[in-house]
Rosetta silent file (secondary structure, phi, psi, omega in degrees, C-alpha in Angstrom):
SEQUENCE: KLGLSQVVMSNKKILIVRHPSGIKKTIEYVGSLTFEDFLQTVSKQFGLDSDKFELKVGPERLNMGEIVESSGLSDTTVLEITPKIDADAVGQEFFVKLYFADEGDQFDCTSSVMKATDSLWDVVKNLVPSHMSYVDEYISLQYLEIKFRGKQRMSQIKLEELCGTEGRPKFTCDRGYLLPPYTRHVENHDVKLSGPQKT
SCORE:     score description
SCORE:     0.000 S_00000001
   1 L     0.000  132.615  179.653  -87.458   46.553   36.936 S_00000001
   2 L   -77.024  145.139  178.281  -83.749   47.325   36.758 S_00000001
   3 L   155.900 -172.318  177.833  -82.470   48.721   33.508 S_00000001
   4 L   -85.213   95.835 -172.229  -82.009   51.781   31.352 S_00000001
   5 L  -150.425  175.950  176.512  -85.345   53.404   32.048 S_00000001
   6 L   -78.496  119.996 -177.510  -87.112   56.445   33.407 S_00000001
   7 L  -137.821  177.831  176.873  -86.596   56.455   37.175 S_00000001
   8 L   -60.816  135.248 -172.615  -86.455   58.828   40.107 S_00000001
   9 H   -53.372  -37.844 -176.084  -83.745   61.408   39.372 S_00000001
  10 H   -65.470  -21.304 -178.926  -81.791   60.625   42.558 S_00000001
  11 H   -93.442   -8.271 -174.886  -81.278   57.004   41.418 S_00000001
  12 L   -77.456  141.834  170.047  -80.092   57.817   37.916 S_00000001
  13 E  -130.118  159.213 -177.638  -76.501   57.418   36.835 S_00000001
  14 E  -129.744  152.614  169.730  -75.055   58.143   33.432 S_00000001
  15 E  -138.855  150.883  177.902  -72.352   56.832   31.134 S_00000001
  16 E   -99.921  129.611 -177.680  -71.251   58.103   27.743 S_00000001
  17 E  -120.141  136.013  176.828  -71.226   55.511   24.953 S_00000001
  18 E  -108.189  121.413  175.243  -69.605   55.865   21.528 S_00000001
  19 L   -65.656  151.680  178.976  -71.212   54.012   18.608 S_00000001
  20 L   -54.740  -25.797  179.129  -68.740   52.339   16.165 S_00000001
  21 L   -79.930   -6.330  178.071  -69.507   55.079   13.615 S_00000001
  22 L   107.557  -10.625 -179.385  -68.264   57.718   16.096 S_00000001
  23 L   -72.419  132.304  177.934  -71.611   59.028   17.392 S_00000001
  24 E  -103.592  144.959 -179.639  -71.667   59.577   21.164 S_00000001
  25 E  -141.923  136.791  176.494  -74.753   59.183   23.328 S_00000001
  26 E   -88.503  125.373 -175.424  -75.341   59.742   27.047 S_00000001
  27 E  -112.791  130.887  174.493  -77.081   56.740   28.601 S_00000001
  28 E   -94.348  140.871  177.391  -78.979   56.734   31.897 S_00000001
  29 E  -146.889  161.574  176.284  -79.059   53.548   33.939 S_00000001
  30 L  -142.277  162.726  173.065  -80.065   52.295   37.389 S_00000001
  31 L    78.601 -174.069 -173.456  -79.618   49.199   39.492 S_00000001
  32 L   -91.109   63.712  177.364  -77.051   46.416   39.450 S_00000001
  33 L   -76.775  140.830  166.768  -76.544   46.042   35.712 S_00000001
  34 E   -83.904  165.821  176.730  -73.566   44.090   34.446 S_00000001
  35 H   -63.765  -28.464  176.511  -71.705   45.488   31.460 S_00000001
  36 H   -64.692  -45.686  176.732  -73.268   42.641   29.454 S_00000001
  37 H   -60.785  -43.679 -178.791  -76.767   43.857   30.407 S_00000001
  38 H   -60.393  -46.679 -179.503  -75.717   47.418   29.650 S_00000001
  39 H   -62.565  -41.845 -179.096  -74.365   46.464   26.207 S_00000001
  40 H   -60.977  -43.481 -177.803  -77.510   44.516   25.310 S_00000001
  41 H   -72.047  -42.247  178.722  -79.794   47.431   26.112 S_00000001
  42 H   -65.046  -38.899  179.426  -77.603   50.062   24.464 S_00000001
  43 H   -60.270  -38.289  177.117  -77.223   47.852   21.381 S_00000001
  44 H   -61.824  -40.513  179.774  -81.007   47.767   21.017 S_00000001
  45 H   -64.762  -34.267 -179.180  -81.078   51.575   21.074 S_00000001
  46 H   -89.648   -8.053 -177.247  -78.430   51.693   18.341 S_00000001
  47 L    75.573   32.582 -178.795  -79.939   48.818   16.330 S_00000001
  48 L  -108.383  158.660  173.572  -76.884   46.576   16.810 S_00000001
  49 L   -90.187  109.604 -173.627  -76.520   42.857   17.519 S_00000001
  50 H   -62.672  -23.547  179.970  -74.905   42.792   20.973 S_00000001
  51 H   -67.103  -19.322 -176.969  -73.433   39.319   20.333 S_00000001
  52 H   -99.517    3.317 -175.225  -71.108   40.836   17.727 S_00000001
  53 E  -132.008  165.354  175.532  -69.804   43.683   19.889 S_00000001
  54 E  -141.853  174.324 -179.916  -67.991   44.371   23.152 S_00000001
  55 E  -111.475  139.613  176.235  -67.225   47.369   25.364 S_00000001
  56 E  -133.674  154.504  165.684  -63.850   49.030   25.791 S_00000001
  57 E  -117.820  108.415 -170.769  -62.424   51.995   27.653 S_00000001
  58 L    64.346 -134.043  179.487  -59.562   53.123   25.448 S_00000001
  59 L   -85.341   -6.224 -173.320  -57.729   49.951   24.335 S_00000001
  60 E   -88.538  127.907  174.330  -58.859   47.940   27.384 S_00000001
  61 E   -75.836  140.026  178.041  -61.717   45.449   27.107 S_00000001
  62 L   -84.841  150.426  172.396  -64.180   45.560   29.982 S_00000001
  63 L   -75.112  109.272 -171.163  -65.114   42.517   32.044 S_00000001
  64 L   -68.875  -15.471  177.950  -68.646   42.026   30.772 S_00000001
  65 L   -89.406   -5.350 -178.167  -69.709   40.240   33.964 S_00000001
  66 L   -75.728  146.787  176.712  -68.711   43.154   36.201 S_00000001
  67 E   -74.866  128.271 -177.150  -71.384   45.352   37.779 S_00000001
  68 H   -56.636  -46.443 -174.675  -71.363   48.784   36.122 S_00000001
  69 H   -63.810  -27.242 -177.290  -72.026   50.621   39.377 S_00000001
  70 H   -94.704    2.400 -173.356  -69.071   48.908   41.102 S_00000001
  71 L   -78.635  -18.525 -178.826  -66.594   49.485   38.274 S_00000001
  72 L    82.481    6.312  178.854  -65.450   52.899   39.459 S_00000001
  73 L   -72.718  139.402  178.114  -66.025   54.511   36.062 S_00000001
  74 L   -84.004  166.948 -178.931  -66.896   58.199   36.199 S_00000001
  75 L   -76.155    1.438  174.789  -69.843   59.726   34.357 S_00000001
  76 L  -104.030   -2.690  178.193  -67.372   61.348   31.944 S_00000001
  77 L   -68.705  135.865  177.986  -65.825   58.029   30.889 S_00000001
  78 E  -100.413  117.373  175.513  -66.492   57.175   27.245 S_00000001
  79 E   -89.542  129.816  179.946  -67.318   53.516   26.617 S_00000001
  80 E   -96.864  126.458  170.826  -66.500   52.359   23.099 S_00000001
  81 E   -88.158  115.255 -175.878  -68.782   49.831   21.386 S_00000001
  82 E  -128.119  148.436  176.701  -66.400   47.837   19.186 S_00000001
  83 E   -61.704  142.215  176.466  -66.773   44.691   17.054 S_00000001
  84 L   -65.458  138.806 -178.043  -65.499   41.540   18.747 S_00000001
  85 L  -120.181  131.812  172.828  -62.104   40.525   17.403 S_00000001
  86 L   -91.308  125.593 -177.065  -60.645   37.035   17.286 S_00000001
  87 H   -58.170  -27.848 -179.750  -56.897   37.221   17.841 S_00000001
  88 H   -70.081  -13.732 -177.388  -56.434   34.499   15.212 S_00000001
  89 H   -79.211  -19.870 -175.612  -57.844   36.863   12.587 S_00000001
  90 L   -63.049  130.345  176.794  -54.896   39.257   12.762 S_00000001
  91 L    94.346   -6.697 -178.345  -52.729   39.057    9.653 S_00000001
  92 L   -82.606  171.237  175.542  -55.223   37.303    7.416 S_00000001
  93 E  -103.087  157.098  179.689  -56.527   38.460    4.056 S_00000001
  94 E  -122.963  138.081  170.395  -60.095   39.410    3.257 S_00000001
  95 E   -94.839  103.911 -170.372  -62.056   38.901    0.075 S_00000001
  96 E   -98.856  132.771  172.408  -63.989   42.164    0.093 S_00000001
  97 E  -113.638  135.842  176.854  -67.138   42.876   -1.896 S_00000001
  98 E  -118.516  114.823  178.700  -68.453   46.408   -2.334 S_00000001
  99 E   -95.708  147.170  176.763  -72.087   46.731   -3.415 S_00000001
 100 E  -110.582  129.003 -174.486  -73.555   49.930   -4.807 S_00000001
 101 E  -118.094  146.271  176.790  -77.094   50.771   -3.752 S_00000001
 102 E  -129.890  109.365 -177.503  -79.668   53.180   -5.129 S_00000001
 103 L    54.710   40.488  175.059  -82.581   53.936   -2.780 S_00000001
 104 L    91.349  -14.426 -178.861  -81.950   50.661   -0.971 S_00000001
 105 E   -95.276  123.523  177.515  -81.700   48.456   -4.082 S_00000001
 106 E   -79.330  132.989 -174.916  -78.306   46.854   -4.741 S_00000001
 107 E  -127.801   -8.501 -177.604  -77.459   46.955   -8.413 S_00000001
 108 E  -167.540  162.402  175.359  -73.759   46.174   -8.884 S_00000001
 109 E  -152.983  157.506  171.964  -70.641   45.192   -6.986 S_00000001
 110 E  -124.458  162.748 -177.947  -66.859   45.119   -7.214 S_00000001
 111 E  -149.605  158.945  179.661  -64.492   42.858   -5.285 S_00000001
 112 E  -166.049  151.820  170.699  -60.843   42.457   -4.355 S_00000001
 113 E   -84.007  127.047 -176.908  -58.538   40.545   -2.022 S_00000001
 114 E  -129.977  156.346 -179.925  -57.296   42.976    0.622 S_00000001
 115 E   -77.092  153.508  179.170  -54.941   42.802    3.597 S_00000001
 116 L   -62.015  -27.776 -178.254  -56.259   42.690    7.152 S_00000001
 117 L   -86.545   -3.024  176.191  -54.355   45.899    7.871 S_00000001
 118 L   -68.365  149.363 -179.334  -56.026   47.795    5.017 S_00000001
 119 E   -94.538  170.496  174.627  -58.422   50.534    6.088 S_00000001
 120 H   -62.278  -31.765  177.986  -61.972   51.237    4.975 S_00000001
 121 H   -66.524  -32.282  173.911  -60.548   54.119    2.978 S_00000001
 122 H   -64.159  -34.900  175.629  -58.393   51.573    1.113 S_00000001
 123 H   -60.545  -46.134  178.506  -61.653   49.773    0.278 S_00000001
 124 H   -59.669  -49.707 -175.903  -62.978   53.011   -1.233 S_00000001
 125 H   -64.026  -34.867 -175.527  -59.779   53.660   -3.197 S_00000001
 126 H   -88.126  -29.743 -170.059  -59.545   50.104   -4.500 S_00000001
 127 H  -112.291  -15.090  173.258  -63.159   49.195   -5.154 S_00000001
 128 L   -80.879  119.077 -176.597  -64.973   52.368   -6.221 S_00000001
 129 L   -57.098  149.776 -174.892  -64.545   52.410  -10.026 S_00000001
 130 L   -64.105  -24.481 -179.028  -62.515   55.275  -11.468 S_00000001
 131 L   -79.821   -7.309  176.977  -65.461   56.578  -13.516 S_00000001
 132 L  -101.837  108.200  178.201  -67.403   57.228  -10.287 S_00000001
 133 E   -89.744  160.495 -177.167  -66.157   60.404   -8.649 S_00000001
 134 E  -156.295  163.472  176.087  -66.998   61.336   -5.058 S_00000001
 135 L   -96.106  124.863 -174.077  -66.370   63.904   -2.344 S_00000001
 136 L   -52.184  -40.689 -173.644  -63.948   62.538    0.284 S_00000001
 137 L   -72.996  -20.603 -168.592  -65.884   63.977    3.234 S_00000001
 138 L  -116.062  -15.328  178.350  -69.295   62.599    2.264 S_00000001
 139 L   -64.772  144.904 -177.579  -68.879   59.188    0.678 S_00000001
 140 E  -134.346  151.075  172.269  -70.036   56.435    3.059 S_00000001
 141 E  -121.215  143.385  175.720  -69.683   52.685    3.480 S_00000001
 142 E  -117.640  133.331  175.544  -72.061   50.476    5.429 S_00000001
 143 E  -129.259  124.583 -171.987  -71.042   47.227    7.142 S_00000001
 144 L    53.401 -124.165 -179.298  -73.735   45.248    8.963 S_00000001
 145 L   -97.195    7.198 -171.045  -75.798   47.945   10.707 S_00000001
 146 E  -106.175  132.544  177.449  -72.934   50.454   10.891 S_00000001
 147 E  -113.368  131.620  178.472  -72.381   53.327    8.466 S_00000001
 148 E  -115.176  131.658 -177.125  -69.014   55.091    8.212 S_00000001
 149 E  -124.233  135.518  170.513  -68.754   58.439    6.448 S_00000001
 150 L    90.951  149.646 -177.666  -65.790   60.413    5.180 S_00000001
 151 H   -59.380  -44.614 -175.534  -62.095   59.826    4.519 S_00000001
 152 H   -59.554  -47.887 -179.041  -60.929   60.845    7.994 S_00000001
 153 H   -67.549  -45.483 -175.873  -63.154   58.348    9.822 S_00000001
 154 H   -68.278  -27.750  178.348  -62.664   55.485    7.360 S_00000001
 155 H   -67.761  -20.273 -177.397  -58.875   55.885    7.397 S_00000001
 156 L   -86.899  -12.067 -172.775  -58.922   55.065   11.124 S_00000001
 157 L  -107.830  118.223  176.926  -60.724   51.702   10.777 S_00000001
 158 E   -90.439  150.794 -179.938  -58.794   48.587    9.732 S_00000001
 159 H   -58.421  -40.916 -178.127  -60.535   45.572    8.224 S_00000001
 160 H   -66.323  -28.105  179.028  -59.176   43.265   10.943 S_00000001
 161 H   -76.481  -35.533 -174.127  -60.605   45.556   13.631 S_00000001
 162 H   -88.111  -40.273 -168.290  -64.041   45.778   12.048 S_00000001
 163 H  -100.138   -9.126  178.478  -64.594   42.379   10.471 S_00000001
 164 L    57.132 -123.301 -177.081  -62.927   40.023   12.957 S_00000001
 165 L   -95.694    4.473  179.762  -62.824   36.527   11.465 S_00000001
 166 L   -74.252  102.742 -173.293  -65.292   37.195    8.657 S_00000001
 167 L   -76.319  -11.662 -178.091  -63.054   36.504    5.679 S_00000001
 168 L  -129.733   63.461 -177.165  -65.555   37.676    3.043 S_00000001
 169 L   -69.284  147.488  178.594  -66.999   40.968    4.330 S_00000001
 170 E  -118.264  129.977  177.719  -69.596   42.821    2.294 S_00000001
 171 E  -116.979  155.476  176.717  -69.889   46.599    2.254 S_00000001
 172 E  -123.627  134.311  176.218  -72.518   48.831    0.685 S_00000001
 173 E  -114.643  126.043  179.618  -71.902   52.244   -0.854 S_00000001
 174 E   -71.688  120.117 -177.778  -74.893   54.542   -1.383 S_00000001
 175 H   -60.015  -25.508 -179.915  -74.908   55.540   -5.048 S_00000001
 176 H   -62.244  -16.317  179.990  -76.335   58.909   -4.011 S_00000001
 177 H   -94.411    4.361 -179.653  -72.889   59.844   -2.692 S_00000001
 178 E  -102.914  141.968 -178.334  -71.216   59.301   -6.052 S_00000001
 179 E  -119.932  160.915  -16.181  -70.777   62.079   -8.598 S_00000001
 180 L   -75.970 -173.229   11.584  -71.654   63.126  -11.287 S_00000001
 181 L   -99.097    7.407 -171.224  -74.365   64.107  -12.309 S_00000001
 182 L   -88.072  153.802  172.311  -75.574   65.498   -8.987 S_00000001
 183 E  -106.723  135.520 -174.876  -74.591   68.702   -7.192 S_00000001
 184 E   -97.852  141.113  171.367  -74.337   68.447   -3.406 S_00000001
 185 E  -126.826  115.527 -173.564  -75.700   70.873   -0.834 S_00000001
 186 E  -112.695  124.001  177.827  -74.613   69.967    2.675 S_00000001
 187 E  -135.672  122.779  177.632  -76.213   71.458    5.774 S_00000001
 188 L    52.929   41.684  175.559  -75.672   70.130    9.299 S_00000001
 189 L    69.816    3.002  174.223  -74.272   66.838    7.959 S_00000001
 190 E   -94.142  132.535 -175.899  -77.489   66.106    6.036 S_00000001
 191 E  -104.634  124.107  176.878  -76.857   65.601    2.352 S_00000001
 192 E  -113.663  140.407 -178.494  -79.385   66.794   -0.176 S_00000001
 193 E  -109.208  139.175  174.064  -79.065   66.047   -3.860 S_00000001
 194 E  -132.081  128.236 -178.407  -80.154   68.265   -6.698 S_00000001
 195 L  -117.498 -164.455  179.115  -79.956   67.161  -10.304 S_00000001
 196 L   -59.205  136.088 -178.425  -81.119   68.431  -13.655 S_00000001
 197 L   -88.486  135.290  177.280  -84.500   70.115  -13.369 S_00000001
 198 L   -77.110  147.377  178.191  -87.350   68.973  -15.614 S_00000001
 199 L  -117.517    0.000    0.000  -89.095   71.616  -17.671 S_00000001
């Protein structure tokens, strides 16, 4: 069966794929896969809905019906998985809701009308209440199955790029990333929380 699978080493080819959150993964494939087939299989590995995403190399969208092997891409080319964008969505406003979650349970939300050109970091600045402090590098927002962490990454993502034509996007912020009362200890990008100790 053709696909991304374990095969004889001589038949394997590789491509590098970047998840929307910025994580890169090297993917092995064989046979005459189209980019559509490739996206569907990679999306399953990342837990994404392939119908909501497309593949790009830089700013250029790939022809999803083209055979990967015949595309001329090198094994060092980075394919970007990006949300599909409707050109008609550019310039519109979004009614954004930000939910706050604690161990998976949503308990509160804030909302605001925001411009399509606003970034995810603008969502943080506008919708995280002033009494909730946070560390810029570690606060995260989740949209659909994608989690974005830190000011630098979120400043690069515009609402119109991420949400397409969805005029009422919903984001989730993990309450565990909000301070106080917790003290953070960060090792290898894993965040551990320590609070007051019981006696």
